[in-house]
C-alpha positions as CSV (number, residue, x, y, z in Angstrom):
1,M,41.2,215.7,105.9
2,R,41.3,212.9,108.4
3,L,44.7,214.0,109.7
4,A,43.4,217.6,110.0
5,G,40.5,216.3,112.0
6,Y,42.7,214.4,114.4
7,A,44.9,217.5,114.8
8,L,41.9,219.8,115.5
9,Y,40.4,217.4,118.1
10,G,43.8,216.7,119.6
11,F,44.5,220.4,120.1
12,A,41.0,220.9,121.6
13,L,41.6,218.0,124.0
14,G,44.8,219.6,125.0
15,L,43.0,222.9,125.8
16,L,40.4,221.0,127.8
17,L,43.1,219.2,129.8
18,V,44.9,222.4,130.6
19,G,41.7,224.0,131.7
20,L,40.7,221.0,133.9
21,R,44.2,220.9,135.4
22,D,43.9,224.5,136.4
23,L,40.3,224.1,137.7
24,L,41.1,221.0,139.8
25,F,44.7,221.4,140.9
26,G,45.7,225.0,140.1
27,F,45.2,226.6,143.5
28,G,47.5,224.8,145.9
29,E,46.7,222.8,148.9
30,N,43.8,223.2,151.3
31,R,45.1,225.4,154.2
32,C,42.2,224.8,156.5
33,S,42.9,223.4,160.0
34,M,41.0,220.3,161.0
35,T,38.5,220.3,163.8
36,Y,38.9,217.5,166.3
37,M,36.5,215.9,168.8
38,F,37.7,215.8,172.4
39,E,35.3,212.9,173.2
40,Y,33.5,210.3,171.1
41,P,30.6,212.0,169.1
42,E,27.2,210.5,169.7
43,Y,24.0,210.7,167.7
44,R,22.0,208.2,169.8
45,V,19.3,210.6,170.9
46,S,16.8,210.4,168.1
47,I,14.0,213.0,168.4
48,T,10.6,211.4,168.4
49,L,8.4,212.8,165.7
50,P,4.6,212.7,165.4
51,R,3.3,209.4,164.1
52,R,2.0,211.0,161.0
53,V,5.4,212.6,160.2
54,A,7.3,209.4,160.8
55,R,4.9,207.5,158.5
56,Q,5.1,210.1,155.8
57,Y,9.0,210.4,155.9
58,P,10.2,207.0,157.0
59,S,13.7,207.4,155.5
60,Y,14.4,210.8,157.3
61,G,15.5,211.3,160.9
62,L,16.2,214.0,163.5
63,Y,19.1,213.7,166.0
64,L,20.7,215.6,168.8
65,Y,24.5,215.8,168.8
66,G,26.4,215.0,172.0
67,E,29.7,214.1,173.5
68,G,30.8,212.5,176.8
69,A,28.9,213.8,179.8
70,Y,26.8,216.1,177.8
71,A,25.5,213.2,175.7
72,Q,24.6,211.3,178.9
73,E,22.8,214.4,180.4
74,S,20.8,215.1,177.3
75,R,19.3,211.6,177.0
76,G,16.2,212.7,178.8
77,L,15.8,215.6,176.3
78,K,15.5,218.2,179.2
79,L,17.3,220.8,177.2
80,T,18.2,224.4,178.2
81,G,20.4,225.6,175.4
82,A,19.8,227.6,172.3
83,P,18.6,225.4,169.4
84,V,20.7,225.1,166.2
85,L,19.8,222.8,163.4
86,F,22.3,221.5,160.8
87,L,21.1,220.6,157.3
88,P,23.4,218.4,155.2
89,G,23.6,218.9,151.4
90,N,23.7,216.6,148.4
91,A,24.6,213.1,149.5
92,G,25.6,214.7,152.8
93,S,25.5,212.9,156.2
94,Y,23.9,214.2,159.3
95,K,27.1,213.3,161.1
96,Q,28.8,216.3,159.4
97,A,27.3,218.4,162.3
98,R,30.1,217.1,164.6
99,S,32.5,219.9,163.9
100,L,30.0,222.6,164.7
101,G,28.6,220.6,167.7
102,S,32.0,219.8,169.2
103,V,33.4,223.3,169.0
104,A,30.2,224.7,170.5
105,L,30.5,222.2,173.4
106,R,34.1,223.2,174.1
107,K,33.1,226.9,174.0
108,A,30.3,226.3,176.4
109,E,32.6,224.5,178.8
110,N,35.0,227.4,178.8
111,L,32.1,229.6,179.9
112,D,31.0,227.1,182.6
113,R,27.9,226.4,180.6
114,R,26.3,229.7,181.6
115,I,25.1,229.8,178.0
116,H,25.3,226.9,175.5
117,M,23.8,225.5,172.4
118,N,21.8,222.3,171.6
119,V,23.0,221.2,168.1
120,F,20.4,219.2,166.2
121,T,21.0,217.5,162.8
122,I,18.7,216.1,160.2
123,D,19.3,212.8,158.4
124,F,18.1,213.2,154.7
125,N,19.2,209.7,153.9
126,E,22.1,211.1,151.8
127,E,19.8,211.8,148.9
128,L,21.3,213.1,145.6
129,V,19.1,216.2,145.5
130,A,21.6,218.1,143.3
131,L,21.0,215.5,140.5
132,Y,17.3,214.9,141.1
133,G,15.1,217.8,142.4
134,G,12.1,215.7,143.2
135,S,13.2,215.3,146.8
136,L,13.8,218.9,147.6
137,R,10.2,219.7,148.4
138,R,10.0,216.6,150.7
139,Q,13.1,217.7,152.5
140,T,11.7,221.2,153.0
141,Q,8.5,219.8,154.4
142,F,10.3,217.5,156.8
143,L,12.5,220.4,157.9
144,H,9.3,222.3,158.8
145,E,8.1,219.4,160.9
146,S,11.5,219.0,162.5
147,I,11.6,222.7,163.6
148,K,8.2,222.3,165.3
149,A,9.3,219.1,167.0
150,I,12.5,220.8,168.3
151,L,10.5,223.8,169.7
152,R,8.1,221.4,171.5
153,L,11.1,220.1,173.5
154,Y,11.4,223.5,175.2
155,K,7.7,224.1,175.9
156,D,8.1,223.6,179.7
157,R,11.0,226.1,180.1
158,P,10.3,229.5,181.6
159,D,11.9,231.2,178.6
160,P,11.3,228.9,175.7
161,P,12.9,229.7,172.3
162,T,10.6,231.2,169.7
163,G,12.7,230.0,166.7
164,V,15.6,227.8,165.5
165,V,18.9,228.9,163.9
166,L,19.6,227.0,160.7
167,V,23.1,226.1,159.3
168,G,22.8,224.5,155.9
169,H,25.6,223.0,153.8
170,S,25.4,223.0,150.0
171,M,21.8,222.1,149.0
172,G,20.9,222.2,152.7
173,G,21.2,226.0,152.6
174,V,18.9,226.1,149.6
175,V,16.3,223.9,151.5
176,A,16.6,226.3,154.5
177,R,15.6,229.3,152.3
178,A,12.8,227.2,150.7
179,L,11.1,227.0,154.1
180,F,9.7,230.5,153.5
181,A,8.0,229.4,150.3
182,L,5.8,226.8,152.1
183,A,2.2,227.9,152.4
184,R,1.8,227.3,156.1
185,F,5.2,228.2,157.4
186,N,5.5,230.9,160.1
187,P,8.5,233.1,159.3
188,R,9.0,233.7,163.0
189,L,10.2,230.1,163.5
190,V,13.5,231.0,161.8
191,S,15.3,234.3,162.2
192,L,18.8,233.4,161.2
193,I,20.2,231.2,158.4
194,I,23.9,230.6,157.7
195,T,24.6,228.7,154.5
196,Q,27.9,227.1,153.5
197,A,28.7,226.8,149.8
198,S,25.0,226.8,148.8
199,P,24.1,227.6,145.2
200,H,21.4,230.2,145.7
201,Q,21.6,231.8,142.3
202,A,21.0,228.7,140.2
203,P,21.5,224.9,140.4
204,V,24.9,223.7,139.4
205,L,23.3,221.1,137.1
206,S,19.8,221.4,135.8
207,L,19.0,217.8,135.0
208,D,15.2,217.8,135.5
209,P,12.3,220.2,135.6
210,Y,11.7,219.7,139.3
211,I,14.8,221.4,140.4
212,L,14.1,224.4,138.1
213,E,10.6,224.7,139.4
214,F,11.9,224.5,143.0
215,Y,14.4,227.3,142.4
216,S,11.8,229.4,140.6
217,R,9.4,229.1,143.5
218,V,12.0,230.0,146.1
219,R,13.3,232.9,144.1
220,H,9.8,234.3,143.6
221,R,9.0,234.1,147.3
222,W,12.1,236.0,148.4
223,A,11.6,238.6,145.6
224,T,7.9,239.3,146.2
225,S,8.1,239.2,150.0
226,A,11.3,241.1,150.5
227,E,9.7,243.5,152.9
228,E,8.0,240.8,154.9
229,L,11.3,238.8,155.2
230,R,13.5,241.9,155.9
231,N,14.0,240.8,159.6
232,V,15.2,237.4,158.6
233,S,19.0,237.4,158.6
234,V,20.8,235.2,156.0
235,L,24.5,234.9,155.7
236,S,25.9,232.9,152.7
237,V,29.6,231.8,152.8
238,G,31.3,230.6,149.6
239,G,34.3,228.4,149.6
240,G,36.5,230.2,147.1
241,Y,38.5,228.7,144.2
242,L,39.2,225.4,145.9
243,D,35.5,224.6,145.7
244,F,35.1,223.6,142.0
245,Q,31.7,221.9,142.6
246,V,29.9,225.1,143.6
247,R,31.6,228.2,142.3
248,S,31.3,231.1,144.8
249,G,29.5,233.3,142.4
250,L,26.5,231.0,142.8
251,T,26.5,231.5,146.6
252,A,25.6,235.2,146.3
253,L,22.2,236.2,147.6
254,S,19.8,238.1,145.4
255,C,18.1,240.7,147.6
256,P,17.3,244.4,147.6
257,I,20.4,246.6,147.9
258,D,19.0,248.2,151.0
259,D,18.3,244.9,152.8
260,L,21.4,244.7,155.1
261,N,20.3,241.5,156.8
262,K,21.2,239.5,153.6
263,M,24.9,239.1,153.4
264,S,27.3,237.1,151.2
265,V,31.0,236.5,151.7
266,V,33.7,234.2,150.4
267,A,35.8,232.3,152.9
268,T,39.0,234.0,151.8
269,A,37.6,237.3,153.0
270,V,36.5,236.2,156.5
271,P,38.7,237.8,159.2
272,R,41.1,235.4,160.9
273,S,40.3,232.8,158.3
274,W,41.8,234.0,154.9
275,V,41.6,230.5,153.5
276,S,39.8,228.9,150.6
277,T,38.0,225.7,151.2
278,D,36.8,222.9,149.0
279,H,33.1,221.9,149.0
280,I,33.4,219.4,151.9
281,S,36.0,221.0,154.1
282,I,33.9,224.2,154.5
283,V,31.9,222.2,157.0
284,W,34.9,221.2,159.2
285,C,37.3,224.1,158.4
286,K,38.4,225.2,161.9
287,E,38.8,228.8,161.0
288,L,35.2,229.1,159.7
289,V,33.7,226.9,162.4
290,L,35.3,229.1,165.1
291,A,33.9,232.3,163.4
292,T,30.4,230.7,163.3
293,V,30.5,229.5,166.9
294,R,31.8,232.8,168.2
295,A,29.1,234.6,166.3
296,F,26.4,232.3,167.8
297,F,27.6,232.8,171.4
298,D,27.6,236.6,170.9
299,L,24.0,236.3,169.6
300,I,22.8,234.5,172.8
301,E,21.2,236.7,175.4
302,P,22.6,236.0,178.8
303,E,19.3,236.7,180.5
304,T,17.3,234.1,178.6
305,G,20.0,231.8,177.2
306,Q,18.4,232.1,173.7
307,F,19.3,233.8,170.5
308,T,18.5,237.5,170.3
309,E,15.4,238.6,168.4
310,S,16.9,241.9,167.4
311,P,17.8,242.1,163.7
312,E,20.1,245.0,164.4
313,K,22.2,243.0,166.8
314,R,22.3,240.0,164.5
315,M,23.6,242.2,161.7
316,S,26.2,243.8,164.0
317,V,27.5,240.5,165.3
318,L,27.7,238.9,161.8
319,N,29.4,241.9,160.4
320,Y,31.9,241.8,163.3
321,H,32.9,238.1,162.8
322,F,32.6,237.7,159.1
323,F,33.4,241.1,157.6
324,R,35.0,243.7,159.8
325,H,36.8,242.1,162.7
326,P,39.4,244.5,164.0
327,V,42.4,242.2,163.7
328,L,45.7,242.4,162.0
329,K,45.9,241.1,158.4
330,P,48.2,238.1,157.9
331,G,51.7,239.1,158.6
332,G,50.7,242.0,160.9
333,A,49.8,244.6,158.3
334,Q,47.0,247.0,159.3
335,D,44.1,247.6,157.0
336,D,43.0,251.0,158.4
337,P,45.6,253.7,157.4
338,I,45.5,254.6,153.7
339,T,48.7,256.6,153.3
340,F,49.5,256.0,149.7
341,S,47.3,255.7,146.6
342,G,48.8,254.9,143.3
343,L,46.9,254.4,140.1
344,C,48.0,252.0,137.4
345,L,45.5,251.5,134.6
346,C,46.2,247.9,133.5
347,A,45.7,246.7,129.9
348,H,44.5,243.2,129.3
349,F,48.0,241.8,128.7
350,V,51.0,243.5,130.2
351,V,51.6,246.4,132.6
352,E,54.6,247.1,134.7
353,C,54.7,249.5,137.7
354,E,57.9,250.5,139.5
355,L,57.2,251.5,143.2
356,Q,60.1,252.8,145.2
357,R,60.3,254.3,148.7
358,E,63.3,256.0,150.2
359,E,63.2,259.4,151.9
360,S,60.6,260.4,149.3
361,L,58.6,258.4,146.8
362,T,59.3,259.2,143.1
363,V,56.9,257.6,140.8
364,S,54.4,259.1,138.3
365,V,51.5,259.0,140.8
366,Q,50.3,261.1,143.7
367,V,52.4,260.4,146.8
368,H,52.2,260.8,150.6
369,I,55.2,260.0,152.7
370,P,54.2,257.5,155.4
371,D,56.0,256.7,158.6
372,S,55.7,253.0,158.6
373,I,53.5,250.8,156.4
374,I,52.7,251.9,152.8
375,K,49.4,250.9,151.3
376,V,49.6,251.0,147.5
377,N,46.4,250.7,145.4
378,L,46.6,249.3,141.9
379,F,43.3,249.4,140.0
380,V,42.9,246.3,137.7
381,F,40.0,246.4,135.2
382,L,38.9,242.8,135.5
383,Q,36.0,240.7,134.0
384,V,34.9,237.2,134.9
385,Y,36.4,235.7,131.8
386,Q,39.8,237.2,132.4
387,A,42.6,235.9,134.6
388,F,45.9,237.7,135.4
389,R,49.1,236.5,136.8
390,I,50.5,239.2,139.0
391,T,54.2,238.9,139.8
392,I,55.5,241.1,142.7
393,T,59.2,241.4,143.2
394,S,60.3,243.0,146.5
395,H,63.8,244.2,147.5
396,C,64.9,246.2,150.5
397,K,68.1,247.9,151.5
398,T,68.0,246.1,154.9
399,T,66.0,243.0,155.8
400,K,66.4,243.1,159.6
401,D,63.2,243.0,161.6
402,R,61.1,243.2,158.5
403,L,57.4,242.1,158.7
404,P,56.1,240.2,155.7
405,S,54.4,242.1,152.9
406,V,50.7,241.6,152.5
407,Y,49.0,241.6,149.1
408,R,45.3,241.9,149.0
409,L,43.0,241.6,146.0
410,R,39.9,243.6,146.9
411,V,36.6,243.4,144.9
412,P,34.3,246.3,145.8
413,W,31.0,244.8,144.6
414,F,31.3,241.4,146.3
415,H,33.1,240.2,149.5
416,E,35.6,237.9,147.8
417,D,38.9,239.5,148.8
418,S,41.9,237.3,148.9
419,F,45.2,237.7,150.8
420,D,48.8,236.6,150.2
421,T,51.8,237.1,152.4
422,A,55.5,237.3,151.2
423,S,58.8,237.6,153.0
424,I,61.3,240.2,152.0
425,P,63.1,239.9,149.6
426,S,60.9,237.6,147.5
427,V,59.3,237.0,144.2
428,S,55.5,236.3,144.6
429,E,52.9,235.2,142.1
430,I,49.3,236.0,142.6
431,Y,46.5,234.9,140.3
432,S,43.7,237.5,140.0
433,M,40.3,236.2,139.0
434,L,36.6,236.9,139.9
435,H,33.8,234.9,141.3
436,S,31.2,237.3,140.1
437,S,31.0,240.1,137.5
438,S,30.7,243.8,138.2
439,P,27.1,245.0,138.3
440,D,27.9,248.0,136.1
441,N,30.7,246.4,134.0
442,A,32.8,249.4,134.8
443,S,34.1,248.9,138.3
444,S,37.7,247.8,138.9
445,A,39.2,245.2,141.2
446,L,41.8,246.7,143.6
447,L,45.2,245.2,144.3
448,Q,46.4,246.6,147.6
449,L,50.1,246.2,148.5
450,H,50.7,246.6,152.2
451,T,54.4,247.2,151.9
452,A,57.4,248.1,154.1
453,P,59.4,251.4,154.0
454,N,62.8,251.6,152.3
455,C,61.9,248.9,149.9
456,Q,61.5,248.6,146.2
457,Y,58.6,246.7,144.6
458,K,58.1,245.8,140.9
459,V,54.6,244.7,139.9
460,S,54.0,242.8,136.6
461,I,50.5,241.9,135.5
462,R,50.1,239.5,132.6
463,T,47.2,237.4,131.2
464,S,47.4,233.8,132.3
465,F,46.1,231.6,129.5
466,P,45.6,228.4,131.7
467,K,43.7,230.4,134.3
468,V,41.4,231.8,131.5
469,L,40.6,228.3,130.4
470,G,40.0,227.4,134.0
471,Q,37.6,230.3,134.4
472,I,35.7,229.3,131.2
473,L,35.3,225.7,132.6
474,R,34.3,227.0,136.0
475,F,31.5,229.2,134.7
476,C,30.5,227.3,131.6
477,G,31.7,223.7,132.2
478,P,28.2,222.3,132.9
479,V,27.2,223.0,129.2
480,L,30.0,220.8,127.8
481,P,27.9,217.6,128.0
482,V,25.1,219.4,126.1
483,Y,27.5,220.3,123.3
484,S,28.8,216.7,123.2
485,A,25.3,215.3,123.0
486,V,24.4,217.7,120.1
487,V,27.5,216.7,118.2
488,L,26.8,213.0,118.7
489,L,23.2,213.5,117.4
490,L,24.4,215.4,114.4
491,M,26.9,212.6,113.7
492,I,24.1,210.0,113.9
493,R,22.1,212.1,111.4
494,T,25.1,212.2,109.1
495,Q,25.4,208.4,109.3
496,L,21.7,207.8,108.7
497,S,21.9,210.1,105.6
498,S,24.9,208.2,104.3
499,I,22.9,204.9,104.7
500,K,20.0,206.3,102.9
501,R,22.1,207.6,100.1
502,S,24.7,204.8,99.6
503,G,23.6,202.0,101.8
504,H,26.7,202.2,104.0
505,P,27.3,204.5,107.0
506,V,30.4,206.7,107.2
507,G,32.8,206.2,110.0
508,I,32.4,207.9,113.4
509,Q,35.3,210.2,113.0
510,E,34.3,211.2,109.4
511,G,30.7,211.7,110.4
512,M,31.7,213.9,113.3
513,S,34.0,216.0,111.1
514,K,31.2,216.6,108.6
515,S,28.6,217.4,111.3
516,L,30.7,220.0,113.2
517,Q,29.7,223.1,111.3
518,L,30.2,226.0,113.6
519,H,28.5,228.6,111.3
520,I,25.3,226.6,111.6
521,L,25.5,225.5,115.3
522,E,26.7,228.8,116.8
523,L,24.8,231.4,114.8
524,P,21.6,231.2,117.0
525,I,23.7,231.2,120.2
526,L,25.7,234.3,119.1
527,L,22.5,236.1,118.2
528,L,21.1,235.2,121.7
529,L,24.3,236.5,123.3
530,L,24.0,239.8,121.4
531,L,20.4,240.2,122.5
532,L,21.2,239.5,126.1
533,R,24.3,241.7,126.0
534,S,26.3,239.1,127.6
535,E,29.7,240.1,129.0
536,W,31.3,236.9,127.8
537,P,33.3,237.3,124.6
538,R,31.7,235.9,121.4
539,L,34.5,233.3,121.0
540,V,33.7,231.4,124.2
541,S,30.6,229.7,122.7
542,P,32.4,228.3,119.6
543,L,35.3,227.3,121.9
544,L,32.9,225.4,124.1
545,C,31.4,223.7,121.0
546,V,34.8,222.5,119.9
547,L,35.7,221.3,123.4
548,G,32.4,219.4,123.6
549,A,33.0,217.9,120.1
550,S,36.5,216.8,121.2
551,I,35.0,215.0,124.2
552,A,32.5,213.2,121.8
553,F,35.3,212.5,119.2
554,W,37.8,211.0,121.6
555,G,35.1,209.2,123.6
556,S,33.9,207.5,120.4
557,T,37.4,206.7,119.4
558,V,38.1,205.0,122.8
559,L,34.8,203.1,122.4
560,R,35.7,201.9,118.9
561,V,39.2,200.8,120.1
562,F,37.7,199.0,123.1
563,V,35.1,197.2,120.9
564,S,37.8,196.2,118.4
565,F,40.0,194.7,121.2
566,L,36.9,193.0,122.7
567,S,36.0,191.4,119.4
568,F,39.6,190.3,118.9
569,F,39.5,188.2,122.1
570,L,35.9,187.0,121.7
571,A,36.2,186.0,118.0
572,P,38.2,182.7,118.7
573,L,35.6,181.8,121.4
574,H,32.8,182.3,118.9
575,R,34.6,180.0,116.3
């Protein structure tokens, strides 16, 4: 029995390690380019706040970013640019605004400063608001006071700004949206919010009632006042699979389907970016910073030097830079002409499609003969708990002057497209997973192959077991400590019962083996899943329970061994 217990928990630990390896290291390196400062960044200009505000929030601060000559010119706070305010996230520094501020300065210098931006940043004292929600309301109130202080700097201008554009990273984006839940906040003070890897749907970890109450209040405000806030533009950008701290499904905005001013996108789908970012690099990723700065400058009216107040123009510019920029896809493949549509209904395990193009195309699908690039559509029925390994083998009769092939996984219900390029001939592997589930549980993801003529392609789609484990941990990983705590409490109950019955406690391993009774632990959870009609399979919850139990089991084993070694060395000293 004891050997069987060790085997079970050893196997569970192996599954956990495989899932963790895929979650943390299964998506290659970060392909973001670094943004560099051309001059030394300065945050010396601290904005003076009213005495009441400074006394109420002594650990917070408001700064103006500057470099070189611009930093010297702005010391007197005679500002003429369009105000942008950066909000750091959990344990974030106000100095993270340097990438946005530096690129904006270089852009303004290229335009001879006809139009430019003043980039402000807030110091939240690097508070751990993702772990303790009690500070979120204080940060929101200080943000309100900071916006009013910034606008007072422009009161003597002939065309003063009426509002401030907010850029929030992580929990900073959540705080930006929470502004509108304040009782005395004027919604006209903020007309545009861009959030970076911000968990709008729910907190990553719910460790106290304050953060749950904060999210509930913000969600209620945006839901009940959707019509009133329709002219407020919000763009949420998720990092993709490299961001294992805030999965991109949490960054989606919940808003009415007809409210086009609320937009969500994953970094891999942003034109001229096509890269996934981790949770920190989304702030300094050059491709995303350039898209943000270009959008800001296109939103500034040349006549006033301030951001436009037209919601239609804001929506048009943001769509242009973050969704539908008319550029070539990576490798030069166009996205516009759809000259071939093939349909492969993929099972959950294996499907093979042979695609061949010569003078005519002979496969068991409808065919149109293109002149240049072929666009092949493969429909993959995909759920969030599934993960496929797609192998594409390409072979051409001639490889001279061949452009690379482009493979695109397109998700119709959420802007989370991903792109891969491959030379010819080649064997490419693509991993197909989702950040969010289909709203109707019936839509299919679309694998588009932008291929070359006179080439042969073989597509193989198989379930990837390590990626499935990674998906389970990505979506359900935060509940593992809960299962571990439950198993430990049940083990303690077993030991106390043993003491009451025989006067001696059972061992930790034996007590844990006796307390892990899945038919008792999981029955209420399975009934709840049935009532909620959850799309997750019924085996996920028992699997999470076993994984949590393995953490408790091996953690207690390591603790027991450590105490034994410690007592071995301390015993002679005691004698």
